[in-house]
N, C-alpha and C positions, 0 to 999 in steps of 0.2 A: 592249404595249409596254414593251421593256426601256428604263428611264429612264437607265441609265450612259452618260455620255459626251453625253447630249442636252442641248440647250438648251431652259431652262424659264424663263418669264417669271411674276413674281408681282406683281401690283399690291396696293398697300396692304400690301406687303411690309416695312414698317417696325416693324409691332406686331402684336399680337393673334395670330389664325389665320393671316394673311399671313405674319407673321415665322416661325411654327412651321412654316408648310408648307415655306417658304424651307430651314429648318434639316433637314427630313426629307428633301426631294429632294436636297439637297447631300449628305446623310449616304448616300445611294443612288448618288453620282456622279454626279449632275446638274450641269451648267454654269448656275448659277442668276444671273438678272438681278433684282435687288430694286428694284421702281419704288414711289415713294410721294412724295406732294407735300411731306412733310417730309424732305428730303435727310439731315438729322443722323441721323435714326432709320434711313432705309435703309442708310447709311455703316456705322452700328454693325453691324447685322446682316450686310451684306457683308462686313465684315473678320471677323466670326466664322467666317463659312462658306466664306470664301476666293471670294466672287462679285463682282459688279459693283452699284454703286448709282447709279440714276438719278433724279433729280427729274423728277416727271412729274405733270401735271393731266390725269387721265383725260378729263374733259368737253372738254379742248381739242384740236382736232384737229392743230394744228402741234406742239403739246407731245408729243403721243403719236406722230406720225409721226417726230419728232426721235429719241425713244426707240428707236423699232424700227430706224431706221439705226443707231444707235450699237450696238445688241445685235447685228445683223446683222455689222456690221464687227468686233466683237470676238469673239462667240462662233459666230456663222453662223444658218442658219436655225432659228426656235424650232419645237420639236415638242411643248411642253407650255406652255399659257398658263391661269393660275389666276387668275381676276379676284375679288380681296378688297378692293378700295377701296370705301369706302361710308362714308354718314355715316347718324346715327339721331336727329334732334332730334325732340321732341314738342311738338305744337302743335295747338290746338283750332281747328276751323274758324270757330266763333263764340266769341271770349273775351271777357275783361273790357274789353278796349280795342276790341271789334267785330270785323269780318270779319279771318281770316288774311291777311296781306300776300301779295298773289300772287307775289312775290318768293321768299318763303321755301319756297312749294310748288314753285316752278320750279327752285330750287338742289337740292332734294333728287332731284327727276327727273333733271336734268342729271348730278349725280354718279352717283347708283346705277343708273339706267337707260340714259341716254344714254352716260356714260361707260363701261358693261359693253360697250356695242354698238359704241363707238369702238374699245376695244381688242381687242373679237373679230374685228371685220371686218378688221383690220390684220394680226391673227395668222392669221387664215383665208387671206388673200390670199397670205402668205408661205408657208404649209404647202401650198397647192393646187398649187404648182410644185415642191414638192421631191421628193426621190428616195423610192421606197417604202420601208417600215421592215420589213415582214415578208409573210408569205406571204397574208396577209388582203387585203394592198394598203391597208395603214394609212399615214397620212401625218401625223397629228397628233393632240392632242385639247384642246379647251377646256372649263374647268371653271368656270361661273359661281357666284356665291353670292347665294342669294336669303335668305329668312327664314320662319319659320312665320307672320311678320305679313303674309305673302303671302296666307295662307289664313283666320287667324284673327286679324286686326288689332285693336289696343285703342283705345278713345277716345284721341285724341290723335295717332294713328299714321296720319292719313288720306294725307298725303303719301309717308311711309315704306312703307306697304302697296302703295301704287298703284305706287311705283317697283320695289318687289320682286314683285309680281303681273305687273308687265311683263316682268322677266326671266324668272319661270316660263313666262309665255305666249309668249315667243320661242325657248324651248328645242326644242320639237320642231319647228316649222317650219324653224328654222335647222340643225337635225340632220338633216332630211330634205334640205334642200338641198346641205349639204356633204358628203353622203354619196357623191356622184359624185367627190368627190376623197378619199375615204378619211379623213375627217376627223370625230372624234366631237364632239358636244356634249353635256355634262350639266350638272346645277345642283343645288348641295348647298343645303337649306334649314335652317341651323341652328335651335335652339330658344335658350333663355337659357344664353349661354356665359360663361365666365369671362374676360373680357375687360378691358383697363385700365379701360373706361367703367364696367364693373360693379363692377370691385374698389373704384372710389372710392364706392360708394353704402354708406349705414351698414349694420354687420353685421347686425342685426335684418330689415332690407330683404333682404339676400341670403339669410338661413335662412329668411325666410318663402318667397322665390321657391323655395330648394329643396325646402322641404316639398310644394311643390304638384306637384312631379315625380312621376308614377305609380312608374318606376323605371328608373335608380337615382335616389335621393332626394339629387341634388345638382346644381350647375349642370354644364353641359358643359365640358369641358376643350379647349383650342385643339390638343394634339396629337391628341385624337379625330376631329377636324376634319381635321388632317393625315394620319393613318392612312386615312380614307375618300378623301382625295385620291389616295394611292397606291394604293389598291384598284381606285379607277377607271381610273386610268392602266395598271395590270396586266391589267385585266379587259376585253377588247377587245370582248365582247358587250354592256356597258353603253353605252348610245347614246340620246339623246332623252328622258331620263327626268330626273325631280325626285326626290332623296332627302332625306326629313326626317330631320335629327339631332338627336332632341329629346327621348329618354326618353318617349315617348308622350304628351306634353302636349298637350292642347288648350286654348287660352287662353279663359277666359271673356271677356264683354263688357268688364268693368273690374275 
């Protein structure tokens, strides 16, 4: 797909990998809608790229539907949807205060898994009735964000790993279902990336994590995620797959 002049939605676009993806797509001529629960952050990115900012709780049906109506009114039908919104709290199943509160587990699933599906279903519905984009019959592409924790989660990541494992698990069946409409579905599973959350950790911790990478021996950069998004958009033959973006790391139990 040629991204120029196409409408792109980025959830979690106010910071980190989402913000960098918004910048990259805008630099290629896309009309970018930056969705984030933090409207101030979304507005800052939108001003920078001449896009639009929309406050959106991805796990809320009404909030997401309202965001899509606004995007369609301003920019038209979305052809690219990148799901970056998510949270990564750590908590043991059994801690010092006893069993993990069920609500803590549910919140992670609601945002990371249900939130991803919520945005995906709305984007797919819009794309499914749009005009064809090329001779392959493509109508759009949806790119989700999982994590290497979906495959080798750490102690304290039960909720996070479950949520990202769900994103991985639904990639292929949804790609197969949406194939009839010419909509591709892909997932990126990043490793340890230089995000605002990671930057707040002590330098020795960051250096220790970087040293664990086979190659290159550093944390991943947000622009490397954005570059992969651009390649997926451009390469029509990529569909129904999960790509690890992790410098070949395989996480030990702890």
